[in-house]
TORMI-146826 format. One record per residue (C-alpha): x, y, z. Coordinates in pm, whole numbers. Example, Ala and Ser with C-alpha at 12.3 -4.5 7.8 and 13.67 -1.06 7.14 Angstrom:
! residues 2
[[1230,-450,780]]
[[1367,-106,714]]
This chain:
! residues 245
[[30,-22,34]]
[[77,349,-62]]
[[-18,653,169]]
[[9,1037,67]]
[[-57,1356,265]]
[[-225,1622,28]]
[[-367,1912,94]]
[[-673,1894,-51]]
[[-915,2169,-223]]
[[-1126,2294,154]]
[[-743,2347,259]]
[[-778,2009,489]]
[[-469,1805,573]]
[[-600,1443,462]]
[[-392,1021,466]]
[[-534,888,177]]
[[-400,598,-40]]
[[-262,611,-402]]
[[-331,340,-652]]
[[-288,460,-999]]
[[-228,726,-1017]]
[[-574,787,-767]]
[[-585,959,-420]]
[[-811,767,-172]]
[[-991,969,80]]
[[-1302,872,232]]
[[-1566,874,-17]]
[[-1356,1098,-269]]
[[-1049,1071,-508]]
[[-779,1313,-696]]
[[-580,1319,-924]]
[[-213,1219,-825]]
[[-67,1500,-1066]]
[[-363,1713,-1038]]
[[-332,2135,-923]]
[[-634,2131,-719]]
[[-434,1941,-460]]
[[-54,2001,-300]]
[[126,1642,-239]]
[[322,1708,110]]
[[520,1553,304]]
[[436,1193,379]]
[[595,1279,735]]
[[669,1531,1004]]
[[934,1360,1158]]
[[1095,1515,1459]]
[[1401,1449,1346]]
[[1578,1350,1029]]
[[1871,1078,1114]]
[[2107,1065,766]]
[[2377,756,735]]
[[2697,911,643]]
[[2931,683,370]]
[[2709,349,382]]
[[2767,280,20]]
[[3102,150,-65]]
[[3122,344,-378]]
[[3039,607,-280]]
[[3278,748,-29]]
[[3501,594,-319]]
[[3447,976,-505]]
[[3413,1139,-208]]
[[3760,1011,-141]]
[[3680,912,184]]
[[3704,561,360]]
[[3501,331,463]]
[[3350,331,814]]
[[3380,80,1057]]
[[3058,133,1249]]
[[2779,422,1085]]
[[2866,749,1023]]
[[2528,908,1222]]
[[2452,1307,1162]]
[[2083,1487,1177]]
[[1859,1738,963]]
[[1625,1893,1158]]
[[1250,1987,1049]]
[[1345,2335,914]]
[[1530,2071,590]]
[[1193,1844,499]]
[[1055,2018,169]]
[[803,1849,-90]]
[[728,1692,-408]]
[[668,1994,-597]]
[[909,2144,-435]]
[[1101,2423,-543]]
[[1390,2416,-319]]
[[1558,2739,-267]]
[[1974,2628,-155]]
[[2189,2905,-4]]
[[2354,3109,-293]]
[[2705,3159,-326]]
[[2844,2803,-251]]
[[3045,2655,-576]]
[[2895,2312,-502]]
[[2549,2206,-437]]
[[2425,1827,-467]]
[[2205,1586,-522]]
[[2211,1240,-325]]
[[1900,987,-412]]
[[1801,825,-82]]
[[1567,576,30]]
[[1422,747,372]]
[[1317,432,686]]
[[1011,658,832]]
[[960,494,1208]]
[[611,406,1299]]
[[674,386,1627]]
[[818,549,1915]]
[[1146,339,2055]]
[[1455,276,2148]]
[[1734,37,2267]]
[[1540,-219,1933]]
[[1777,-470,1876]]
[[1809,-584,1523]]
[[1654,-924,1523]]
[[1344,-652,1633]]
[[1412,-358,1421]]
[[1166,-458,1133]]
[[908,-362,1365]]
[[987,-19,1439]]
[[953,41,1017]]
[[614,210,886]]
[[773,201,550]]
[[960,363,277]]
[[1012,702,112]]
[[1250,867,-119]]
[[1480,1190,68]]
[[1734,1390,-162]]
[[2063,1497,124]]
[[2115,1799,-63]]
[[2457,1892,30]]
[[2637,2262,67]]
[[3000,2095,21]]
[[3142,2376,77]]
[[3078,2412,425]]
[[3004,2062,450]]
[[3448,2055,407]]
[[3517,2355,619]]
[[3328,2201,982]]
[[3271,1861,1156]]
[[2851,1972,1179]]
[[2827,1997,883]]
[[2484,2286,1008]]
[[2513,2479,681]]
[[2674,2143,533]]
[[2388,1901,540]]
[[2080,2156,712]]
[[1995,2460,557]]
[[1609,2505,525]]
[[1459,2266,216]]
[[1728,2027,193]]
[[1536,1768,262]]
[[1324,1712,39]]
[[1067,1407,95]]
[[832,1189,-93]]
[[576,1203,-229]]
[[450,868,-61]]
[[550,628,238]]
[[435,232,75]]
[[444,25,318]]
[[708,-245,323]]
[[616,-485,139]]
[[647,-226,-163]]
[[1011,-265,-163]]
[[1218,-522,-203]]
[[1538,-578,19]]
[[1667,-484,-364]]
[[1559,-214,-469]]
[[1719,65,-651]]
[[1763,412,-550]]
[[1814,652,-871]]
[[1888,1074,-907]]
[[1846,1188,-1209]]
[[1892,1574,-1351]]
[[1682,1711,-1601]]
[[1590,1378,-1735]]
[[1987,1211,-1703]]
[[2051,919,-1534]]
[[2332,1064,-1233]]
[[2285,730,-1022]]
[[2191,391,-1058]]
[[2238,149,-676]]
[[2096,-71,-511]]
[[1952,-169,-169]]
[[2192,-426,-104]]
[[2476,-245,-183]]
[[2411,-129,155]]
[[2767,-120,360]]
[[2562,-94,698]]
[[2191,-259,652]]
[[1848,-80,796]]
[[1799,-360,1093]]
[[2208,-216,1217]]
[[2103,111,1090]]
[[1769,172,1322]]
[[1988,-115,1648]]
[[2327,153,1603]]
[[2102,473,1652]]
[[1849,386,1953]]
[[2113,278,2106]]
[[2267,645,2164]]
[[1864,839,2083]]
[[1504,754,2124]]
[[1375,719,1743]]
[[1012,896,1735]]
[[663,824,1507]]
[[746,973,1189]]
[[1115,1024,1190]]
[[1268,986,895]]
[[1660,786,892]]
[[1803,841,548]]
[[2082,558,501]]
[[2323,707,268]]
[[2400,697,-150]]
[[2522,483,-382]]
[[2781,641,-607]]
[[2739,964,-868]]
[[2620,1230,-672]]
[[2728,1593,-866]]
[[2639,1980,-849]]
[[2316,2166,-906]]
[[2246,2505,-1186]]
[[1905,2710,-1074]]
[[1647,2574,-1282]]
[[1666,2225,-1231]]
[[1510,1950,-1181]]
[[1570,1693,-999]]
[[1378,1336,-916]]
[[1481,1048,-653]]
[[1311,697,-761]]
[[1359,388,-543]]
[[1184,125,-650]]
[[833,47,-491]]
[[797,373,-349]]
[[772,562,-702]]
[[968,963,-768]]
[[1013,1181,-572]]
[[1049,1545,-786]]
[[1103,1918,-687]]
[[1298,2174,-854]]
[[1629,2406,-736]]
[[1658,2782,-690]]
[[2027,2881,-683]]
[[1983,3276,-575]]
């Protein structure tokens, strides 16, 4: 099943089911691509826990060593943006990169989750673009300027239940229709259950929080006006544009 958060023509926020391009809520149906509804992020996370260097080829392209444990950093709620948004990124930077990622949406408050129970706390999956300001990321340790600027985490367009997403699902990005990244989930250095166990050793995950599981090789710079697509097999395609002031 795939679920969509949206604002209906009356301005109310709803959660409907997506089937064959149509969003169903109560007795109403809407075309997913119609202008009469606004697609919202499928969740309102208190935080996004991101994983760095979780694909070996990406670590290699960045000139980095493979980590011996998951590299964790945070994106706060101000970074969340939506399918169809135009994201205004920081001005005057040499390089703002796209990073296609699978997002794991947490279904319940949890702490100290063992690997064996990790799947029980997953509500579903979505697409994430971990927009990255490389200029400042290279100059700081906590990556606030590099990773946590407004709109730096487009999420969506849907929440897909776990049965919809294969274990080796493709994770891709396209910029202006050109394929840039093409990886699979079975390439993750640290698989999803291990990530959940590691994160919840240190902090409580709340219902609706998101884990951005890392990006495959092929990240690259964006230009003003670029159209970005993040695709996860079984979820769908998150689309947004970029504005550089």
